[in-house]
VOMI-396431 format. One record per residue (C-alpha): x, y, z. Coordinates in nm, 2 decimals. Example, Ala and Ser with C-alpha at 12.3 -4.5 7.8 and 13.67 -1.06 7.14 Angstrom:
<rs>
[[1.23, -0.45, 0.78]]
[[1.37, -0.11, 0.71]]
</rs>
This chain:
<rs>
[[11.86, 9.91, 9.76]]
[[11.79, 9.65, 9.49]]
[[11.44, 9.68, 9.36]]
[[11.23, 9.39, 9.23]]
[[11.22, 9.37, 8.85]]
[[10.85, 9.44, 8.83]]
[[10.90, 9.76, 9.03]]
[[11.19, 9.90, 8.82]]
[[10.98, 9.92, 8.50]]
[[10.66, 10.06, 8.64]]
[[10.52, 10.39, 8.51]]
[[10.38, 10.56, 8.82]]
[[10.13, 10.85, 8.85]]
[[10.27, 11.20, 8.88]]
[[10.49, 11.26, 9.18]]
[[10.48, 10.90, 9.31]]
[[10.81, 10.72, 9.34]]
[[10.96, 10.41, 9.50]]
[[11.21, 10.44, 9.78]]
[[11.55, 10.34, 9.64]]
[[11.80, 10.46, 9.90]]
[[11.84, 10.45, 10.28]]
[[11.78, 10.82, 10.28]]
[[11.44, 10.77, 10.11]]
[[11.34, 10.53, 10.38]]
[[11.45, 10.76, 10.66]]
[[11.22, 11.03, 10.52]]
[[10.94, 10.78, 10.52]]
[[11.00, 10.67, 10.87]]
[[11.01, 11.04, 10.98]]
[[10.67, 11.11, 10.81]]
[[10.52, 10.81, 11.00]]
[[10.65, 10.95, 11.32]]
[[10.50, 11.29, 11.24]]
[[10.15, 11.14, 11.16]]
[[10.12, 10.84, 11.40]]
[[10.31, 10.96, 11.70]]
[[10.30, 11.34, 11.70]]
[[9.96, 11.40, 11.54]]
[[9.76, 11.10, 11.67]]
[[9.96, 10.98, 11.97]]
[[9.97, 10.62, 11.85]]
[[10.26, 10.37, 11.86]]
[[10.44, 10.59, 12.10]]
[[10.61, 10.30, 12.28]]
[[10.74, 10.16, 11.95]]
[[10.88, 10.48, 11.81]]
[[11.24, 10.60, 11.80]]
[[11.20, 10.93, 11.98]]
[[11.57, 11.02, 11.95]]
[[11.58, 11.00, 11.57]]
[[11.20, 11.08, 11.54]]
[[11.13, 10.77, 11.33]]
[[10.88, 10.49, 11.32]]
[[10.98, 10.17, 11.17]]
[[10.94, 9.79, 11.22]]
[[11.08, 9.46, 11.11]]
[[10.84, 9.43, 10.82]]
[[10.99, 9.73, 10.64]]
[[11.29, 9.52, 10.52]]
[[11.07, 9.30, 10.30]]
[[10.84, 9.57, 10.15]]
[[10.83, 9.81, 9.86]]
[[10.79, 10.16, 9.99]]
[[10.61, 10.43, 9.79]]
[[10.61, 10.80, 9.85]]
[[10.47, 11.12, 9.71]]
[[10.69, 11.44, 9.70]]
[[10.54, 11.78, 9.64]]
[[10.77, 12.08, 9.60]]
[[11.05, 11.87, 9.74]]
[[10.86, 11.77, 10.06]]
[[10.75, 11.42, 10.14]]
[[10.37, 11.44, 10.19]]
[[10.25, 11.07, 10.17]]
[[10.38, 10.72, 10.19]]
[[10.27, 10.36, 10.18]]
[[10.42, 10.02, 10.23]]
[[10.34, 9.72, 10.00]]
[[10.41, 9.35, 10.04]]
[[10.35, 9.15, 9.73]]
[[10.39, 8.78, 9.66]]
[[10.29, 8.69, 10.02]]
[[10.20, 8.86, 10.35]]
[[10.43, 8.83, 10.65]]
[[10.27, 8.62, 10.93]]
[[10.29, 8.91, 11.17]]
[[10.08, 9.13, 10.94]]
[[9.84, 8.85, 10.82]]
[[9.72, 8.75, 11.16]]
[[9.41, 8.98, 11.18]]
[[9.31, 8.92, 10.81]]
[[9.15, 8.58, 10.86]]
[[9.29, 8.46, 10.53]]
[[9.13, 8.11, 10.60]]
[[8.80, 8.27, 10.49]]
[[8.92, 8.28, 10.13]]
[[8.90, 7.94, 9.97]]
[[9.21, 7.83, 9.78]]
[[9.36, 8.18, 9.73]]
[[9.73, 8.11, 9.65]]
[[9.96, 8.28, 9.91]]
[[10.19, 8.39, 9.63]]
[[9.92, 8.59, 9.47]]
[[9.81, 8.81, 9.76]]
[[9.94, 9.15, 9.87]]
[[9.91, 9.38, 10.17]]
[[9.92, 9.76, 10.18]]
[[10.00, 9.92, 10.52]]
[[10.14, 10.24, 10.67]]
[[9.94, 10.44, 10.42]]
[[9.93, 10.80, 10.53]]
[[9.90, 11.15, 10.39]]
[[10.04, 11.46, 10.57]]
[[9.77, 11.67, 10.73]]
[[9.81, 11.97, 10.49]]
[[9.76, 11.75, 10.18]]
[[9.45, 11.55, 10.29]]
[[9.16, 11.62, 10.06]]
[[9.39, 11.66, 9.76]]
[[9.46, 11.40, 9.49]]
[[9.76, 11.27, 9.67]]
[[9.58, 10.96, 9.82]]
[[9.43, 10.88, 9.48]]
[[9.76, 10.89, 9.30]]
[[9.92, 10.67, 9.57]]
[[9.64, 10.41, 9.54]]
[[9.68, 10.41, 9.16]]
[[10.05, 10.32, 9.21]]
[[9.96, 10.05, 9.46]]
[[9.72, 9.88, 9.22]]
[[9.96, 9.92, 8.93]]
[[10.23, 9.73, 9.12]]
[[9.99, 9.47, 9.24]]
[[9.88, 9.40, 8.88]]
[[10.24, 9.39, 8.76]]
[[10.30, 9.11, 9.01]]
[[9.98, 8.93, 8.91]]
[[9.82, 8.98, 9.25]]
[[9.47, 8.83, 9.28]]
[[9.37, 9.00, 9.61]]
[[9.51, 9.30, 9.79]]
[[9.44, 9.33, 10.16]]
[[9.47, 9.61, 10.42]]
[[9.35, 9.70, 10.76]]
[[9.23, 10.04, 10.85]]
[[9.05, 10.26, 11.10]]
[[8.66, 10.27, 11.08]]
[[8.66, 10.63, 10.96]]
[[8.89, 10.55, 10.67]]
[[8.69, 10.25, 10.53]]
[[8.51, 10.48, 10.28]]
[[8.85, 10.60, 10.14]]
[[8.95, 10.24, 10.05]]
[[8.60, 10.16, 9.93]]
[[8.64, 10.44, 9.67]]
[[8.95, 10.25, 9.55]]
[[8.74, 9.93, 9.50]]
[[8.82, 9.76, 9.83]]
[[8.55, 9.62, 10.06]]
[[8.54, 9.55, 10.44]]
[[8.47, 9.20, 10.56]]
[[8.43, 9.02, 10.89]]
[[8.37, 9.21, 11.21]]
[[8.55, 9.51, 11.35]]
[[8.84, 9.41, 11.58]]
[[9.07, 9.58, 11.82]]
[[9.43, 9.63, 11.72]]
[[9.62, 9.65, 12.05]]
[[9.84, 9.93, 11.93]]
[[9.59, 10.13, 11.71]]
[[9.24, 10.06, 11.84]]
[[8.93, 9.97, 11.63]]
[[9.01, 9.84, 11.29]]
[[8.85, 9.67, 10.99]]
[[9.01, 9.42, 10.75]]
[[8.95, 9.50, 10.38]]
[[9.02, 9.33, 10.05]]
[[9.02, 9.43, 9.68]]
[[9.00, 9.16, 9.42]]
[[9.20, 9.25, 9.12]]
[[9.01, 9.28, 8.79]]
[[9.29, 9.07, 8.62]]
[[9.21, 8.78, 8.85]]
[[9.09, 8.47, 8.67]]
[[9.01, 8.27, 8.99]]
[[8.65, 8.16, 9.03]]
[[8.44, 8.39, 9.25]]
[[8.37, 8.10, 9.49]]
[[8.74, 8.09, 9.57]]
[[8.74, 8.45, 9.68]]
[[8.43, 8.44, 9.90]]
[[8.48, 8.44, 10.28]]
[[8.42, 8.08, 10.40]]
[[8.23, 8.19, 10.71]]
[[7.88, 8.27, 10.60]]
[[7.83, 8.46, 10.92]]
[[8.06, 8.73, 10.80]]
[[7.96, 9.00, 10.56]]
[[8.04, 8.85, 10.22]]
[[8.28, 9.03, 10.00]]
[[8.20, 8.87, 9.67]]
[[8.40, 8.96, 9.36]]
[[8.50, 9.32, 9.41]]
[[8.67, 9.46, 9.11]]
[[8.97, 9.68, 9.20]]
[[8.95, 10.02, 9.05]]
[[9.11, 10.36, 9.10]]
[[8.97, 10.68, 9.24]]
</rs>
């Protein structure tokens, strides 16, 4: 796997690494299956139950991060930078953000921590790595969607919910969230939701846990 130049030189937090081989990706797909399918009973129809993997077409254009502890994969995340695939951007309502250049947005998804490592520093280290890569790529706004009970986790990382809760047909109730990078030199008016009926995001400075 050929990594983008901005990834190859990044200095990640302890135990966080980028997937560089097909074997790395297979371990990530297996962790997704464990968390989404086996633990939560979600995305069952889209999983490969023979190989016990969960993957989709957007994996091919993403950077994949993981955390290993004592040789075991305990967390993973998928990051799209320099644009968001249309299939992932649909629920984000990017029209709300005036003039935000598509090449300077990112999207983090498939972020999960194995049950026995929740409540540790693993999620914080992963988010530090996500923001590190986003800044390296001069990302102005980093988006995600998440379950209502995980909104607070992303808020601690400096992200904010906007718009109304919606229903993801595969996953259930979800919120869209955005973190505006502190290196961003765009005017705040550019980054405000256009629909004043929505909860305004304002200029949220991305920070780490």
